[in-house]
N, C-alpha and C positions, 0 to 999 in steps of 0.2 A: 674863130669859133663859129661853126656853121649854125644857122638858124634852125635847121631841122633837128639838130641834136638838142638845142635848148627846148624845143617843143616836146621832144621825147622825154627829156629830163623832167619837165614840169608835170607831164602826164604820169611818169613813173612815181614821182614824189607824192602826187595826189592819191595814188593807190598803194603806197608803201607806208612805212613807219620811220620817221626821221627823229633822231635823238642826238643831242649834244651832251656829252658826258662831263663837260666842265665849263662853267661860266660863273663869274663872280657877281651874279645877279643880286644876291642878298646884300652884299657889300655896297653895291650901287644904290639899292633901295634905301638902306639904312643911312648912308651918308647924306642922301638928299632929303630924307624925312627929318633928319636932325636939324636941317635949316628951314624946316617948315613945309616941305613938299608933301603932297598927297597924290594918290593915283600916279605914282612915278612910273609904274609899269606901262600904263596906257600912254603916258606922255612920251616915254623914251624908247620902249622896247616892243610894244605890241605890233605896230605896223611892220617893222622889219622881220619879226619872227613869223608873223602870218604870211608875209610875202615869200619867205623862205620855205614855208610849208612844214614847219617843225611841229612834232607831236609832244615831245618831252624835252625838258632842259633839266640837267642836274646842276643845282645851285650850290656852290661851295660856301663854306663859312671860313673866310680868310681873315686872319689877324695880322695887322701891321707889326713889324718888329718893335716899333717905338711904343706899342701898347703892352708889351710883355714886361714882366709877368703879371702885373697887378690887374690889368684890364682885360685879359684874354677871356676869362669866363663871362664877364659882363658884356663884352662886345659880341661874343657868339650868341648870347641870349638876345641882345638887341637886334641882331640880324634875323634871328628866327621871328622875333616880334614884328620886325618890318615886313617879313613875308606874310605873317598872319594878318597884319593890318591891311596890306595890299589885297590879299584875297578877300577880306571882308568888304573892301571898297569897290572891288571889281569882280564880283562872284560870277559874272558871265564870261570872264576872260581867262582866269587862271584858277587852278586847283592844286593845293598841296596834297601830295600823294605819298603813301607809304608802301604801296604794292603796285605792280604793273597792271593788276586788274583795276585798280583805282585810276591809273593813267588811261586805260582803255575807256573807262566810264566817263572820264573827263573829256576825252576826245570825242566821244559820241555826243556829248552835250556842247560841242564846239569850243571847248576850253583847252588851253595848254596845260599839260601835267608837269608839275615841278616836284622833283625829288631833292632832298637836302643831303649834303655830304660835308664831312670835315676836310679841310685842306691843311692837315696837320692837327694833331690832337693836343695842341697847346692849351685849349680851354679846360682840359681835364687836369692840368698840372700833374700831380702824381697820385690823384685820387680816382681809383678804378670805379668807385661807386657812381661817379658822374656819367660813365658811359651809358648805363642803363637809363639814367634820367634823360640824356639826349636821345636815346632810342625812343623813349616815351614821347619826346617832343617831335619825333618824326625823322630824325637823322637815320639814314639807311646806308651810307657809304663812309668808309674810314680811310682817308689819306693819312698815313701814319706820321708823316713829317712834311713840312714845307722845306725850303732850301736853307735850313738852319738846324741846330741841335735842340731837341726837347727831351723830356723825360723818357720817351719811348725809343728814340732813334736819332741818327744823324741824317740830315738832309744833304743833298748834293749841291754844291755851289754852281753858280752860272759860269764862273771862270776861276782859274787857279787862285787860291787864297793862301795867305801866310797863316798856318794853323798847325796844331799839334796832331797827334795820331788820331785817325778816324776810328769810329766804332760802328758796329751793326746794331741790331735790336738789343736793347737792354732787357733785363728781366721783366721790367714793367711793360716794355714793348711787346714781348712775347705774350704776356698776360692779356694785353689789349687785343692782340690778334686773336687769341683763343676765345676771349669773351665776345668779341665782335662776331666771330663765326657762330658761337652758341646762340647769340641773340638773333642772328639772321641779318647781319650787316656785311656789305661787300667791302673787302680790303683792297686798297689802292696803293700801288708802289710808285706812282709819279712823285718826283722830288726826293725819293730816297736815294742814298748813295749806294754804290755797288755792293758793299758789305751788307747793307740792309736788305737789298733785293735778294741776295743769296739766302739770308736768314728767313725771309718770308717764304721763299720756295721750300726751305727745309721744314718749317713748322706748319705751313698751311695745309689744311685737309680739304678745303673747298676752292673753287675757282677764285682767282684774284685778277685784278685789272691794272693797267697803266692808263689812267683816264685821259692824260694829255701829255704824251711823250712821243718823240719821233725816233729816227734811226741814226745811231751813232756812226754806222758805216758810211752814211752820206754826209753827215755834219758832225765832226768829232768834238762834241761838247758833252759834259757830264750829264746834262739834263736829258739827253737822248739815250735810248737803250741800245746795248750791244746786240749783235745777232743772237748770242747765247741767251741773253735776257728775254728777247722776243720769243725764243723757243720755249723758255720756262713758262711764259704767260700762255702760249698756245698749248703746251703740254697739260696744263691744268684746266684748259677749257675757257681761259679768260680772253680778254680783248685789249688791244693797244689802240688808244684814241689819238688821232692826229692833231697836233698843236699847230695853230697858224702863225705863231710868233716867227717873224722872218729870220731871226738869229738861230732858230732851231730848224728852219726849213732849208737854208742855204748859207754857205760860207762866204758868198759874194757880198761885197759891201756896196750893193746897189739899192736904189730907192724904188724899184719896180718888181721885186720878188712877189710872185703871185700864185694863183691856184695851180698852174702847170707845174711849178717847182714843188709845191706841196704834194701833188699827185705822184711825184717820183718816190716819195716815202711809202705811199700806198702800194705802188708797184713793187718796191723792195720787200715789203712784208708779205705780199701775196706770193711773190716768187720764192720766199723763204719758207713760209708755213701754210700758205693757202689763203683763200678769201673768207674763211670763217672767223678770223682772229684780228681783224682790223676794223676800226670804226672812227668816229669823229669826237674829239674833245677839244674844240677849237680854241677855247680860252681867249675869246675876242676881248681885247683890252683898250683899243684905241679910243672908243667912245666913252670910256670910263676915266680917261687920263687926267681930266681936270680935278678929280678927287683921288684917283688911284694910280699914282705914278709907278713906273717900273723901278727896280733897284738901280742904283747909280752906276753899277758896273755892267749894265746890259743896255745896249743900244738896239732897239727892235721896234717893229711895227707889225700890224696884222697883214698877213698875206691874203687872207680872206677878209675883205673890208668890213663886213658886218653879216648878220644872220640872213639877210635877204639874198645873199649870193649862193645859197645852196644849189639852186638850179644850174648855176655856172659850173660848180664843182662836179655835179653829177653829169653834166654834158661833156666835160673834159674826159671823164672816165668812159663814157659811151663812145666818144670820138676815138679814144685809144683802142677801142675794141672790147671793152668789158661787156659781158652779157648783162641784161637788165636784172637778172636774179642776183648777180654779184654786186651790182651797184646798190640794190635794195638792202643787201646785207651790210654793206659798208656804211651807208648813210644812217643806219639805225637798227637794222635787224639783228646784227650780232650783239650789240649792247643790250637790246631787248631780251635776247635769249639768256645772257648771263645774269641780268638783273632778275628775270623771272625765276631762274634756278635758285638764286641765293635769297632774294627778299620776298618772292612770291608774286 
Protein backbone atom coordinates (compact mmCIF):
# COMPACT_ATOMS: atom_id res chain seq x y z
CA UNK A 1 0.00 0.00 0.00
CA UNK A 2 1.65 3.19 -1.19
CA UNK A 3 1.92 6.11 1.23
CA UNK A 4 0.64 8.57 -1.37
CA UNK A 5 -2.67 6.70 -1.54
CA UNK A 6 -3.01 6.75 2.25
CA UNK A 7 -2.47 10.52 2.19
CA UNK A 8 -5.08 10.97 -0.52
CA UNK A 9 -7.48 8.71 1.36
CA UNK A 10 -7.18 10.70 4.60
CA UNK A 11 -7.74 13.96 2.76
CA UNK A 12 -10.73 12.48 0.93
CA UNK A 13 -12.31 11.21 4.17
CA UNK A 14 -11.80 14.58 5.85
CA UNK A 15 -13.84 16.22 3.11
CA UNK A 16 -16.44 13.49 2.62
CA UNK A 17 -19.10 11.76 4.75
CA UNK A 18 -18.23 8.39 6.28
CA UNK A 19 -21.00 6.12 7.54
CA UNK A 20 -20.95 2.60 8.97
CA UNK A 21 -24.44 1.16 8.51
CA UNK A 22 -24.06 -1.60 11.11
CA UNK A 23 -22.23 -1.83 14.45
CA UNK A 24 -23.33 -3.49 17.70
CA UNK A 25 -22.43 -0.38 19.67
CA UNK A 26 -25.48 -0.35 21.93
CA UNK A 27 -24.91 -3.98 22.88
CA UNK A 28 -21.33 -3.26 23.90
CA UNK A 29 -22.29 -0.15 25.86
CA UNK A 30 -25.09 -1.94 27.70
CA UNK A 31 -23.06 -5.05 28.51
CA UNK A 32 -20.26 -2.99 30.03
CA UNK A 33 -22.57 -0.60 31.86
CA UNK A 34 -24.27 -3.62 33.46
CA UNK A 35 -21.02 -4.35 35.29
CA UNK A 36 -20.56 -0.77 36.40
CA UNK A 37 -18.95 0.91 33.42
CA UNK A 38 -19.48 4.58 32.58
CA UNK A 39 -18.33 6.60 29.58
CA UNK A 40 -17.79 3.32 27.75
CA UNK A 41 -17.85 5.07 24.39
CA UNK A 42 -14.92 7.30 25.34
CA UNK A 43 -12.95 4.44 26.87
CA UNK A 44 -13.40 1.94 24.05
CA UNK A 45 -14.59 3.51 20.81
CA UNK A 46 -14.02 7.25 20.47
CA UNK A 47 -10.31 7.17 19.61
CA UNK A 48 -10.71 4.53 16.90
CA UNK A 49 -13.78 6.10 15.34
CA UNK A 50 -12.19 9.56 15.26
CA UNK A 51 -8.99 8.10 13.79
CA UNK A 52 -11.09 6.57 11.01
CA UNK A 53 -12.85 9.85 10.28
CA UNK A 54 -16.38 8.53 10.71
CA UNK A 55 -19.37 10.88 10.74
CA UNK A 56 -22.20 8.47 11.48
CA UNK A 57 -22.60 5.00 12.97
CA UNK A 58 -25.81 2.98 12.83
CA UNK A 59 -26.08 1.17 16.15
CA UNK A 60 -28.05 -2.05 16.06
CA UNK A 61 -30.23 -3.40 18.85
CA UNK A 62 -29.12 -7.04 19.00
CA UNK A 63 -30.75 -9.65 21.22
CA UNK A 64 -28.92 -12.86 22.08
CA UNK A 65 -30.82 -16.07 21.35
CA UNK A 66 -30.61 -17.11 24.99
CA UNK A 67 -32.54 -13.96 25.94
CA UNK A 68 -35.56 -14.94 23.83
CA UNK A 69 -38.44 -14.58 24.20
CA UNK A 70 -38.87 -13.18 27.70
CA UNK A 71 -36.00 -10.68 27.76
CA UNK A 72 -36.10 -9.36 24.19
CA UNK A 73 -38.16 -6.25 24.90
CA UNK A 74 -36.31 -5.45 28.11
CA UNK A 75 -32.84 -5.83 26.57
CA UNK A 76 -33.75 -3.62 23.58
CA UNK A 77 -34.90 -0.93 26.01
CA UNK A 78 -31.76 -1.44 28.11
CA UNK A 79 -29.60 -0.87 25.03
CA UNK A 80 -31.45 2.33 24.15
CA UNK A 81 -31.05 3.41 27.77
CA UNK A 82 -27.31 2.74 27.54
CA UNK A 83 -27.07 4.96 24.45
CA UNK A 84 -29.02 7.73 26.18
CA UNK A 85 -26.86 7.51 29.30
CA UNK A 86 -23.66 7.57 27.26
CA UNK A 87 -24.86 10.62 25.35
CA UNK A 88 -25.61 12.37 28.65
CA UNK A 89 -22.13 11.55 30.00
CA UNK A 90 -20.29 12.58 26.83
CA UNK A 91 -22.39 15.31 25.18
CA UNK A 92 -19.31 16.66 23.42
CA UNK A 93 -18.61 13.35 21.65
CA UNK A 94 -21.83 11.64 20.53
CA UNK A 95 -25.38 12.59 19.60
CA UNK A 96 -28.36 10.29 19.11
CA UNK A 97 -29.98 11.34 15.85
CA UNK A 98 -33.32 10.61 14.18
CA UNK A 99 -32.68 12.42 10.88
CA UNK A 100 -29.68 13.02 8.69
CA UNK A 101 -30.12 16.74 9.34
CA UNK A 102 -29.47 15.99 13.00
CA UNK A 103 -26.39 13.98 12.00
CA UNK A 104 -25.09 16.97 10.03
CA UNK A 105 -25.69 19.25 13.03
CA UNK A 106 -23.86 16.80 15.30
CA UNK A 107 -20.91 16.68 12.90
CA UNK A 108 -20.77 20.46 12.75
CA UNK A 109 -20.40 20.42 16.54
CA UNK A 110 -17.60 17.87 16.36
CA UNK A 111 -19.74 14.92 17.42
CA UNK A 112 -20.41 11.46 16.00
CA UNK A 113 -24.02 11.00 14.87
CA UNK A 114 -25.61 7.73 16.00
CA UNK A 115 -28.76 6.28 14.42
CA UNK A 116 -30.49 3.28 16.03
CA UNK A 117 -31.72 0.20 14.17
CA UNK A 118 -33.33 -3.14 14.92
CA UNK A 119 -31.26 -6.22 14.14
CA UNK A 120 -34.36 -8.39 14.08
CA UNK A 121 -37.76 -7.30 15.38
CA UNK A 122 -37.74 -9.86 18.20
CA UNK A 123 -38.39 -7.07 20.79
CA UNK A 124 -41.80 -6.49 19.20
CA UNK A 125 -42.91 -10.06 19.78
CA UNK A 126 -46.19 -10.07 17.87
CA UNK A 127 -47.32 -6.63 19.07
CA UNK A 128 -47.39 -4.14 16.21
CA UNK A 129 -48.16 -1.29 18.62
CA UNK A 130 -44.59 -1.44 19.91
CA UNK A 131 -43.10 -0.42 16.56
CA UNK A 132 -44.42 3.13 16.98
CA UNK A 133 -43.10 3.19 20.55
CA UNK A 134 -39.60 2.30 19.32
CA UNK A 135 -39.95 4.93 16.60
CA UNK A 136 -40.66 7.49 19.33
CA UNK A 137 -37.55 6.22 21.14
CA UNK A 138 -35.46 6.99 18.07
CA UNK A 139 -35.23 3.73 16.12
CA UNK A 140 -35.07 4.53 12.42
CA UNK A 141 -34.09 1.29 10.65
CA UNK A 142 -35.75 -2.12 10.80
CA UNK A 143 -33.78 -5.29 10.19
CA UNK A 144 -36.69 -7.71 10.02
CA UNK A 145 -34.82 -10.76 11.29
CA UNK A 146 -31.50 -11.91 12.62
CA UNK A 147 -30.36 -15.42 11.62
CA UNK A 148 -33.32 -17.16 13.27
CA UNK A 149 -37.10 -17.23 13.02
CA UNK A 150 -39.29 -14.60 14.67
CA UNK A 151 -42.93 -13.55 14.31
CA UNK A 152 -42.11 -11.50 11.20
CA UNK A 153 -39.81 -13.69 9.12
CA UNK A 154 -37.24 -16.44 8.86
CA UNK A 155 -33.59 -15.49 9.08
CA UNK A 156 -30.86 -17.14 7.05
CA UNK A 157 -28.48 -19.47 8.86
CA UNK A 158 -24.71 -19.07 8.75
CA UNK A 159 -24.32 -22.67 7.55
CA UNK A 160 -26.72 -25.48 6.54
CA UNK A 161 -29.00 -26.51 9.40
CA UNK A 162 -31.25 -29.47 10.13
CA UNK A 163 -34.62 -27.74 9.94
CA UNK A 164 -38.10 -27.88 8.47
CA UNK A 165 -39.54 -25.92 5.61
CA UNK A 166 -38.51 -22.26 5.41
CA UNK A 167 -40.92 -19.37 5.11
CA UNK A 168 -40.78 -15.79 3.89
CA UNK A 169 -42.49 -12.84 5.53
CA UNK A 170 -45.45 -13.74 7.71
CA UNK A 171 -48.62 -11.67 7.71
CA UNK A 172 -47.16 -9.86 10.73
CA UNK A 173 -43.92 -9.33 8.82
CA UNK A 174 -45.73 -7.67 5.93
CA UNK A 175 -47.56 -5.46 8.43
CA UNK A 176 -44.23 -4.50 10.05
CA UNK A 177 -42.76 -3.60 6.67
CA UNK A 178 -45.74 -1.46 5.72
CA UNK A 179 -45.91 0.27 9.11
CA UNK A 180 -42.16 0.92 9.05
CA UNK A 181 -42.50 2.59 5.66
CA UNK A 182 -45.46 4.65 6.90
CA UNK A 183 -43.52 5.86 9.93
CA UNK A 184 -40.39 6.68 7.93
CA UNK A 185 -38.16 3.79 9.00
CA UNK A 186 -35.69 2.17 6.62
CA UNK A 187 -36.22 -1.57 5.99
CA UNK A 188 -33.10 -3.79 6.12
CA UNK A 189 -32.89 -7.28 4.54
CA UNK A 190 -29.54 -8.39 5.99
CA UNK A 191 -29.99 -11.76 7.78
CA UNK A 192 -33.27 -12.49 5.95
CA UNK A 193 -33.50 -15.77 4.06
CA UNK A 194 -33.98 -15.77 0.29
CA UNK A 195 -37.74 -16.18 0.55
CA UNK A 196 -37.95 -13.15 2.83
CA UNK A 197 -35.83 -11.01 0.50
CA UNK A 198 -38.19 -11.84 -2.37
CA UNK A 199 -41.16 -10.85 -0.22
CA UNK A 200 -39.61 -7.52 0.79
CA UNK A 201 -39.01 -6.72 -2.87
CA UNK A 202 -42.62 -7.65 -3.61
CA UNK A 203 -44.25 -5.56 -0.88
CA UNK A 204 -41.85 -2.61 -0.41
CA UNK A 205 -42.79 0.73 -1.92
CA UNK A 206 -39.71 2.63 -0.73
CA UNK A 207 -35.95 1.93 -0.94
CA UNK A 208 -34.65 -0.86 1.29
CA UNK A 209 -31.09 -1.78 2.19
CA UNK A 210 -28.88 -4.71 3.09
CA UNK A 211 -26.90 -3.04 5.86
CA UNK A 212 -24.18 -5.69 6.23
CA UNK A 213 -24.15 -8.36 3.51
CA UNK A 214 -21.56 -9.33 0.89
CA UNK A 215 -21.68 -11.16 -2.46
CA UNK A 216 -22.69 -14.82 -2.70
CA UNK A 217 -21.09 -15.01 -6.15
CA UNK A 218 -17.70 -14.65 -4.42
CA UNK A 219 -18.41 -16.51 -1.15
CA UNK A 220 -21.34 -18.94 -1.38
CA UNK A 221 -22.85 -18.59 2.09
CA UNK A 222 -26.50 -17.77 2.77
CA UNK A 223 -25.61 -14.56 4.63
CA UNK A 224 -24.33 -13.09 1.38
CA UNK A 225 -26.60 -11.82 -1.38
CA UNK A 226 -27.05 -13.34 -4.82
CA UNK A 227 -26.52 -11.16 -7.86
CA UNK A 228 -30.28 -11.05 -8.40
CA UNK A 229 -30.79 -9.85 -4.81
CA UNK A 230 -28.15 -7.16 -5.23
CA UNK A 231 -30.03 -6.02 -8.34
CA UNK A 232 -33.28 -5.89 -6.33
CA UNK A 233 -31.62 -3.56 -3.82
CA UNK A 234 -30.23 -1.37 -6.59
CA UNK A 235 -33.53 -1.32 -8.49
CA UNK A 236 -35.31 0.22 -5.50
CA UNK A 237 -32.53 2.76 -4.91
CA UNK A 238 -31.11 0.99 -1.87
CA UNK A 239 -27.55 0.19 -0.80
CA UNK A 240 -25.64 -2.99 0.09
CA UNK A 241 -23.21 -2.51 3.00
CA UNK A 242 -19.99 -4.52 3.03
CA UNK A 243 -19.51 -6.80 6.05
CA UNK A 244 -15.93 -7.33 7.25
CA UNK A 245 -16.50 -10.81 8.79
CA UNK A 246 -13.80 -12.97 7.20
CA UNK A 247 -16.13 -15.92 6.61
CA UNK A 248 -18.31 -13.69 4.41
CA UNK A 249 -15.32 -12.08 2.70
CA UNK A 250 -13.40 -15.18 1.58
CA UNK A 251 -13.85 -18.94 1.44
CA UNK A 252 -10.16 -19.40 2.27
CA UNK A 253 -9.35 -20.72 5.74
CA UNK A 254 -6.54 -18.23 6.28
CA UNK A 255 -5.78 -16.00 9.23
CA UNK A 256 -4.80 -12.97 7.13
CA UNK A 257 -7.94 -12.16 5.11
CA UNK A 258 -8.01 -8.40 4.93
CA UNK A 259 -9.13 -5.24 3.24
CA UNK A 260 -7.96 -6.25 -0.24
CA UNK A 261 -10.22 -9.31 -0.18
CA UNK A 262 -13.13 -7.23 1.10
CA UNK A 263 -12.61 -4.76 -1.71
CA UNK A 264 -13.28 -7.53 -4.23
CA UNK A 265 -16.91 -7.55 -3.07
CA UNK A 266 -17.09 -3.81 -3.74
CA UNK A 267 -15.62 -4.46 -7.19
CA UNK A 268 -18.27 -7.10 -7.87
CA UNK A 269 -21.20 -4.87 -6.93
CA UNK A 270 -19.84 -1.91 -8.87
CA UNK A 271 -19.39 -4.10 -11.95
CA UNK A 272 -22.92 -5.47 -11.50
CA UNK A 273 -25.00 -2.37 -10.73
CA UNK A 274 -22.64 0.61 -10.50
CA UNK A 275 -21.10 2.64 -7.69
CA UNK A 276 -24.34 4.18 -6.36
CA UNK A 277 -25.50 1.08 -4.52
CA UNK A 278 -22.61 -0.11 -2.35
CA UNK A 279 -21.50 1.14 1.06
CA UNK A 280 -20.05 -0.07 4.35
CA UNK A 281 -21.77 -1.96 7.15
CA UNK A 282 -18.64 -3.40 8.66
CA UNK A 283 -20.14 -5.17 11.71
CA UNK A 284 -16.80 -5.04 13.53
CA UNK A 285 -17.05 -7.69 16.25
CA UNK A 286 -13.56 -8.69 17.35
CA UNK A 287 -13.27 -5.96 20.00
CA UNK A 288 -16.64 -7.01 21.42
CA UNK A 289 -15.76 -10.69 21.65
CA UNK A 290 -15.26 -10.86 25.43
CA UNK A 291 -18.98 -10.12 25.83
CA UNK A 292 -20.43 -10.79 22.39
CA UNK A 293 -19.23 -14.11 20.99
CA UNK A 294 -20.07 -15.31 17.48
CA UNK A 295 -22.48 -18.22 16.99
CA UNK A 296 -20.78 -21.55 17.61
CA UNK A 297 -21.20 -22.63 13.99
CA UNK A 298 -19.21 -19.73 12.54
CA UNK A 299 -15.44 -19.29 12.71
CA UNK A 300 -14.67 -15.74 11.69
CA UNK A 301 -12.69 -12.59 12.45
CA UNK A 302 -12.75 -9.00 11.25
CA UNK A 303 -11.00 -8.40 7.94
CA UNK A 304 -11.06 -4.68 8.80
CA UNK A 305 -9.52 -4.78 12.25
CA UNK A 306 -11.32 -1.79 13.72
CA UNK A 307 -12.87 1.54 12.79
CA UNK A 308 -9.51 3.33 12.58
CA UNK A 309 -8.72 1.42 9.36
CA UNK A 310 -11.09 3.33 7.09
CA UNK A 311 -8.21 5.26 5.43
CA UNK A 312 -6.61 1.93 4.51
CA UNK A 313 -9.82 0.73 2.89
CA UNK A 314 -10.23 3.99 0.97
CA UNK A 315 -6.58 3.88 -0.12
CA UNK A 316 -7.00 0.34 -1.51
CA UNK A 317 -9.89 1.57 -3.64
CA UNK A 318 -7.89 4.57 -4.85
CA UNK A 319 -4.93 2.35 -5.67
CA UNK A 320 -7.25 0.11 -7.69
CA UNK A 321 -8.20 3.11 -9.79
CA UNK A 322 -11.49 4.19 -8.26
CA UNK A 323 -12.17 7.89 -8.70
CA UNK A 324 -12.39 9.96 -5.54
CA UNK A 325 -16.06 10.65 -6.24
CA UNK A 326 -16.77 6.91 -6.25
CA UNK A 327 -14.82 6.31 -3.06
CA UNK A 328 -16.76 9.09 -1.35
CA UNK A 329 -20.01 7.41 -2.34
CA UNK A 330 -18.85 4.02 -1.08
CA UNK A 331 -17.56 5.14 2.32
CA UNK A 332 -20.79 6.92 3.19
CA UNK A 333 -22.35 9.02 0.48
CA UNK A 334 -24.62 6.27 -0.79
CA UNK A 335 -25.98 5.36 2.63
CA UNK A 336 -26.43 9.04 3.41
CA UNK A 337 -28.55 9.40 0.27
CA UNK A 338 -30.93 6.56 1.08
CA UNK A 339 -31.23 7.49 4.77
CA UNK A 340 -32.04 11.08 3.77
CA UNK A 341 -34.70 9.84 1.39
CA UNK A 342 -36.42 7.58 3.91
CA UNK A 343 -35.92 9.13 7.39
CA UNK A 344 -35.22 12.74 6.43
